[in-house]
C-alpha positions in Angstrom: 0.1 -0.1 -0.2 2.9 2.0 0.8 4.4 1.7 -2.5 1.0 2.2 -4.2 0.5 5.6 -2.5 4.1 6.7 -3.4 3.6 5.8 -7.1 0.1 7.5 -7.3 1.9 10.9 -5.8 4.7 10.7 -8.2 2.3 10.8 -11.2 0.2 13.1 -9.8 3.0 15.8 -9.2 4.4 14.6 -12.9 0.7 15.5 -14.1 0.6 19.1 -12.0 3.9 19.9 -13.6 3.1 19.3 -17.1 -0.2 21.3 -16.6 1.6 24.3 -14.7 3.9 23.9 -18.2 1.2 24.2 -20.5 -0.6 27.4 -18.9 2.8 29.1 -18.6 3.2 29.0 -22.4 3.0 32.4 -24.1 -0.9 32.3 -26.1 1.1 33.1 -29.0 3.0 29.7 -28.8 -0.6 28.3 -29.2 -1.0 29.0 -33.0 1.0 27.6 -35.8 2.1 29.2 -39.2 3.1 32.5 -37.3 6.4 34.5 -37.0 8.6 34.2 -33.7 8.5 36.7 -31.4 11.1 39.6 -32.1 14.3 39.3 -30.3 15.1 42.6 -28.4 18.0 44.5 -29.3 21.1 43.6 -26.8 20.9 45.6 -23.7 17.7 46.5 -24.2 13.9 45.4 -23.7 12.7 46.8 -27.1 13.0 46.1 -30.8 12.6 48.3 -33.7 10.0 46.6 -35.7 8.0 43.5 -36.0 9.1 40.6 -37.7 8.4 40.6 -40.9 6.4 37.2 -41.9 6.9 34.6 -44.6 4.3 34.8 -47.3 3.1 34.7 -50.6 5.3 36.2 -53.6 2.6 38.7 -54.5 4.0 39.1 -58.1 3.2 35.6 -58.8 -0.2 35.4 -57.0 -3.1 37.3 -56.1 -3.0 38.9 -52.7 -4.8 41.4 -50.9 -3.8 43.5 -48.2 -6.8 43.8 -45.6 -6.9 47.0 -43.8 -8.8 48.0 -40.3 -8.4 51.5 -38.8 -9.2 53.4 -35.5 -9.0 50.4 -33.3 -8.3 48.7 -30.9 -11.9 48.2 -29.9 -14.3 45.8 -28.3 -14.7 43.6 -31.6 -11.2 43.5 -32.5 -10.2 40.4 -30.5 -13.0 38.8 -32.1 -11.9 39.6 -35.5 -8.5 38.3 -34.7 -10.2 35.3 -34.3 -11.7 35.3 -37.9 -8.5 36.2 -39.5 -7.0 33.3 -38.0 -9.5 30.5 -39.5 -8.4 32.1 -42.7 -4.7 32.3 -42.0 -4.9 35.4 -42.9 -2.6 38.8 -42.4 -3.8 41.9 -41.8 -3.0 45.7 -41.0 -4.1 47.6 -38.2 -4.2 51.4 -38.0 -4.0 52.3 -34.5 -5.2 54.9 -32.6 -2.8 55.7 -29.9 -5.3 57.0 -27.2 -6.5 53.5 -27.4 -3.5 51.6 -27.6 -3.0 53.1 -23.9 -6.4 52.0 -23.1 -6.2 48.8 -24.4 -2.6 47.6 -24.8 -3.3 43.9 -24.5 -5.3 43.9 -27.7 -2.4 45.4 -29.9 -0.1 43.0 -28.1 -2.1 40.1 -29.2 -2.2 41.7 -32.8 1.9 41.9 -32.7 1.6 38.5 -31.5 -0.5 36.8 -34.2 1.8 38.2 -37.2 -0.4 41.3 -38.3 1.7 44.5 -39.3 0.7 47.5 -36.8 0.6 51.2 -38.5 0.2 54.5 -36.6 -2.9 56.3 -37.2 -2.0 59.5 -35.0 -3.0 59.7 -31.1 -6.4 60.8 -31.1 -7.4 60.5 -34.9 -6.8 64.6 -35.7 -6.6 65.7 -39.4 -3.0 65.8 -40.0 -3.7 68.1 -43.1 -5.5 71.0 -40.6 -2.7 70.9 -37.8 0.8 72.6 -37.6 3.7 71.0 -38.6 4.4 70.4 -34.7 1.2 69.4 -33.7 1.0 66.9 -36.7 4.3 65.3 -35.8 3.3 65.3 -32.2 0.1 63.2 -33.0 2.2 60.6 -34.3 5.1 60.4 -32.0 2.5 60.0 -29.8 0.9 56.9 -31.1 4.1 55.6 -31.9 5.4 55.6 -28.3 2.2 54.1 -27.2 2.6 51.2 -29.8 6.2 50.8 -29.1 5.4 50.9 -25.5 2.3 48.1 -25.6 4.7 45.7 -28.0 8.4 46.4 -27.6 8.0 47.4 -31.7 7.8 50.4 -33.2 4.8 50.5 -36.2 6.1 50.0 -39.6 3.8 52.2 -41.7 1.2 54.9 -40.9 -1.9 56.5 -42.6 -3.4 59.7 -42.0 -7.2 60.0 -40.6 -9.2 60.8 -43.2 -6.3 60.2 -46.0 -5.5 63.8 -45.5 -2.0 65.1 -44.7 0.2 68.0 -45.9 3.3 67.1 -48.7 5.6 68.3 -46.1 4.3 65.8 -43.2 4.2 62.8 -45.5 7.7 63.0 -46.9 9.4 63.8 -43.6 7.9 60.5 -42.0 10.4 57.7 -41.4 7.7 54.9 -42.5 6.1 54.5 -45.7 2.6 56.3 -45.9 -0.3 54.4 -47.0 -3.6 55.2 -48.3 -6.5 52.4 -50.3 -7.8 51.3 -53.2 -11.1 50.1 -52.4 -12.9 51.7 -49.3 -16.1 49.5 -48.2 -17.6 52.3 -47.0 -18.3 50.0 -43.7 -17.9 53.4 -41.8 -21.1 54.8 -43.7 -22.9 51.9 -44.1 -22.7 49.6 -40.6 -24.4 47.0 -42.8 -22.4 43.9 -43.3 -24.3 43.2 -46.4 -23.5 46.3 -47.8 -19.7 45.7 -46.4 -19.7 42.5 -48.2 -21.0 43.8 -51.8 -18.5 46.4 -51.8 -15.4 44.0 -51.2 -16.8 42.4 -54.7 -14.4 45.2 -56.4 -11.4 43.9 -54.7 -8.7 43.0 -57.4 -5.2 41.5 -56.6 -3.0 44.2 -55.3 -5.6 46.5 -53.5 -5.6 47.6 -50.3 -8.7 47.5 -48.7 -10.0 50.2 -46.0 -12.4 48.7 -43.4 -12.6 49.4 -39.4 -12.5 46.8 -36.7 -14.6 49.2 -34.1 -17.7 48.5 -36.1 -19.7 44.9 -35.2 -20.7 45.2 -38.7 -17.7 44.9 -40.4 -16.5 41.8 -38.1 -20.1 40.1 -39.2 -19.1 40.6 -42.4 -15.6 39.6 -42.7 -16.2 35.4 -42.5 -18.3 35.5 -45.9 -15.7 38.1 -47.3 -12.6 36.2 -46.7 -14.4 32.7 -47.7 -15.3 34.2 -51.3 -11.9 35.9 -52.1 -10.3 32.8 -51.0 -12.8 30.5 -53.5 -11.2 33.3 -56.1 -7.1 32.2 -55.3 -6.5 35.2 -52.7 -3.6 35.5 -50.1 -4.5 37.8 -47.2 -1.1 39.4 -46.6 0.0 42.9 -44.6 0.5 46.1 -46.5 4.2 45.7 -46.5 4.0 42.1 -48.3 1.6 43.2 -51.0 3.4 46.5 -51.8 7.1 44.4 -51.4 9.7 47.4 -51.3 7.1 50.3 -49.2 9.5 53.5 -49.5 9.5 55.9 -46.3 7.3 59.2 -47.0 5.5 57.6 -49.9 1.7 57.6 -50.0 1.0 53.9 -51.5 -2.8 53.3 -52.8 -2.1 49.6 -54.1 0.4 46.8 -54.5 2.0 43.8 -56.4 -0.2 42.0 -58.7 0.6 39.1 -61.1 2.0 39.8 -64.6 -1.6 38.4 -65.8 -3.5 40.5 -64.5 -1.8 43.8 -65.4 
């Protein structure tokens, strides 16, 4: 009986250790096909930018960049789950003030291999601000994203798509506009958002917003329809290929056969 009790105690302890080990594993470790976490620079606790995930060659296959503005919001986590189901990568243009409120969501976006972009601190129209005020809006948002993830945003998008030429040229990262506006911010209707997505073509940069539930409701159908047409879902940087700092990009690469 003593021997049997000792064996049971040993097995129980081993099972507990395995359970604790599983619980302590980082959440991102449970996802397959995503890039490893970035390595911090020697002597620091931060990285320069997110690691570039491996992806398809958008000059050879049909790609689209789905972009989501104005988050993080209450529906962002649900969107991340939908994107995972379709092995889709996206680019999120983040409002700094909301990043500061919900850094855990931003860390999750980063951990799942999505691209993070600067969308200013408080969604100000950069074309109407002084150069100094515009730079402050961008700098504060940049700092919030770095504090949340340890990595700087790799792209930026001006609210309303407006920015002065001088401010655009001074940006240290590529400026991203869009070729397809689903008008999800205006219609707030899943069916209309799905209909608008029918205009997507290879190389499209698509504008949507993850702060609207109707957009998240539309995503499974949009992703399924595009998958059936052979599309790959990539980040803006992957789609463009070699985006240039201070330059506004509206579209990306597309296979030669579709040019």
